[in-house]
N, C-alpha and C positions, 0 to 999 in steps of 0.2 A: 485404179488407184495405185496398185503396185507398179504398173508400167510407168506412170508419171513419176513416182518416187524413184524408181530405178534410173530413169533418164536424168532426173535432177541431180542424183548422186554420181553421175558418170565422171564428173570432174571435181567432186567435192568429197572430203572425208566426213564432214558433218553437215547437217542441214543448213546451218547459218554460221559463218565465220570459220575459224580454224580450231575450235575446241568445243566440247560438249556444252550445249546451251539448254534453256528451258524447252525449246522446240524439240530437241532430241529426246529429252526425258519424257515429254508428253506423248510423242508419236511412238516411241519405242515401247512404252508401257501399254499403250493402246493395242499394239500388235503382239504383245507377249503371248497370249493364248493362241493366236493365229499361228505363230511359229512353233509353239509347243504341241498343238493338237491337230493342226490342219495341213500346214505346208510341208509335205513330205519331200524328200530329195529330188525326185523327178520334177516336181512343181517348182522348186526353188531354182532349178537350173536356168530358168528363163529370166531370173531377176538377180544376177550375181552382185550388182552394186548395192541393192537394197539389203541383201543378206549379209554382205560384208559390213555394211554400216550397222545393221542390227547386232551382229556378233561383237563388233567393236564396242558398241555402247554397253551391252549387258556384261561385258568382261571388264569394264571399268570398276575400280575398287568401290566407288560410291554406289554403283548399281548392285554389285555383289553383296554389299552390306545389307541391302534391303530385300533383293530378290533371291539371293542365294545363287547356286549354280543353275544356270538355265540350259537345259538339254533340248536340242532341236528335235522336231518330230521325225521319227523314222518311218511311221506308217500312219496314214490319216485315220483319225478316230471314226468308228462306224456307229451308226445308230442301232441300239439294241432295244427292240420293241418290248421284249419280256422284262428287261431291267427297268425300262421306263414305266411299264404298267405296275410293277411291284412298288415303285416309289410313289405312286399316286395314293392319296388318302382313300380308305375304304368307306363305302356308304354304310351308315348305321342301319341295322335291321329294326323295323318298327315293332313295338311291343305287342305281344299276343293279347287277344281279347277273350274274355270269358263268354260263356253262352249268355245270350241276352244283349251282347254288344258292349258290355262294360269291360274296361281294361283291368287286367289282373293287378291287384293291389301290391305295391312293393313295400317290403318291410323297411321302415325308416329307422335309421340308427341315430341315436342322440350324439351329437358331436359338440365338444366343448369349443366355444369360441375363444380364440386367443387373439389378444391385441397384437397386431403386427406393427413393428416399428417401421416407420417410413425410411426406406433406403434410397440413397441418391441414385438416380438413373445412371446405368453404366455408360461410360463414354463410348461413342461410336468408333469402331475400329476403322483405321484408314486402310484403303486398298493400296496395292503396290504402287500405283501411279502417284497417289497423294503422298505416300511416304517418301517416294523419291523426290518429289517436288519440295517437301518440307525439309529434306536433308540438304538441299542445295544452299550453300552459304550466300547471304545477301551481299551484293557488291557495294563497296563504299563509294560515295560520290567523290571523284577526284578533285572537284572544285570546292569541296566543303570548307576548306581552310581559308578561302578568299572572303574578304569583306563584301557586303552587299553593295552593288553598283547602282548609280542613278540612271545608267543607260539600259533601257528595256529592249532587249534584242527582239522579242516577239513583236513588239510594236513596229520596229523598223522593218521586220520581215513582211508584215502586213502591208506597210506602205509600198515596199518594193514590189510585192506581188500584185497589188490592186491599183496602184496609181502610177502616174508618169514618172519614169526613172529620173530624168534630168531635172524636171521642174519641181517634183515633190520628194521622191525617195532620197536622193543624194543630199539636198539641202537639209532634210530632216536628220539624216545620218550625222552630218557635221554639227548641226545645232545641238544634238543631244549626246554626242559621243563622249564617253568618259575616258580621257587620256590616261588616267591612272589605273582604272579598273579593267581596261581592255588594251590589246595590242594588235598591230597590223603587220602581217608578214607577206613577203613575196616568195613564192615557190616555183622553181623551174625544173622540169624533168631532166635528169642527168644524161639520158641515153637517147637523144633524138635520132641517132643513126639506126636504132632498132625499130623505129616507127615506120610502118609500111603503108598499108591501106588506111585511109582516114577513118573508116567505120570501126576498124580494130582499135585505133588510137582512142576513139571516143568510148569504146567499151572499157578501155583501161581506166579512164576517168570515172565512168559509172561504177565500175567494180570497186574502186577505192571509196567512193561515196557510200556504197552499200555497206562496206565493212566498218564505216565510221558512224553508223546510224545513231549510236548512243551519245555521240558528240554534238548532235544537231542543236540541242537546247542551248549550248554555250558557244556556238560557232556559226560563222557564215562565210561562204566562199563563192567566188566567181572564177572558174577555171576555163581557159580558152585553148582550143586547138588552132594553131596557125599553119598556113601552107597548104600543100596538096599531097597526093599520094607519093610516098617515098621521098618526100622533102617537107617535113613538118616538124613542129615543136609544140610542147605543152607548157603552159605557165599560168599562174593565177594569183589572185589576192585573197588572203585568208584573214578573217577577224576572229580572235580568240579572247575569251575571258581570261584576265590575268596578264602578266608580262612575260610568261614563259611559253615556249612552243608546246602546245597542248598535247601533241602526240606522245610526249615523254611521260605523261601522267598516268597512262594505262597501257598495259601490255597488249590489250585488244586493239589499240589504235596504232600499233607500231609495224604493221605488216607492210605498208606501202611507203611510209614517209621517208625512209632512207634512200629511196630511188629519186629523191628530189634534193636540190640545193636550196637551203632556206636562208633568207635575209630579213632581219627585223627592220622595218621602216620607221623613220621618225614621223610619228603621226601628225606633227605640226609643220612638217616641211612641204614645200611646193611640189617636190617630186612625188611625195606620197599622195597628195591631193589630186595630182594629175593622173596617177596610176589608178587610184580608186575610181575616179570619174570614167576613165577609159574601160576598165574591166567591168565595172558595174553596168555601164551603158552599152558595152560591146561595140563601141565606135570610137574612133580617134586615129592618131598616127602610129601609135605603138612603136615609137622610134627605137626602143631598146630590143625589139624583137627582130625586125628586118624581114618579116613575112606578112602576107595578107591574112586578115581574119577569115577563118573557115567556119567554125561554130563554137558555141560555148555551153557550159553546164553550170547550174547553180546548186550549191549545197546550202540548204536552209531547213 
């Protein structure tokens, strides 16, 4: 497990995204006693990325407020058989019997019975992990200020995923599209001269999609790589809830979008309808691109 974690963190500061997330809190708290009691320096040397990530997490102010100062293990804790035996409950000695096989009578003391008031059960104490999770502030919905729309994005996504794109999905899209509640944007990668091998360019698109995971509920996109190795370009059609470019609504969504030029399309224009058709279906002339279709990625 440590080897997998170490490899995953080779190019990442945190487990997901560019800041501490629920994933970091959960995994770091699960490994707390491992780092405090077991992983001595010689063992940690094989996992520098995992150790760097763990120390980064536990030194965040929010972690320190719950866990206090976390000191890494200097020497692996050893099992002490004597201490373990002392901690075990001792067996009670059976009462002695009188001659004839009868147990010795025990003097009984009269005890006054006191009515005990029922006390509320004490609240169960949270462990370090639960406390850290509870202290994480809940993120606000960036789209909460927008009115409810008649366009059901999930319904369109099901049509797009399960039925014919040209005959069913695209007609459904235009039949139900809310021109006031949603907007359509064209995005083009600014630095095509930096694109080399096509598989690396595709990884660029996939990485952007992964970092926008929380945007999926209110967005849809078809992004296409055009051209060949060392002569390619990236562009796509994005559908967002609201009339603004959605990336500006949350800092978590602003990592990649500045690498693209964005243009809002008139959703009722023929140009927009043609581009939606070509990008959604991955076929057409793509006259504005000037390169052949290579492969596409869908954000949904």
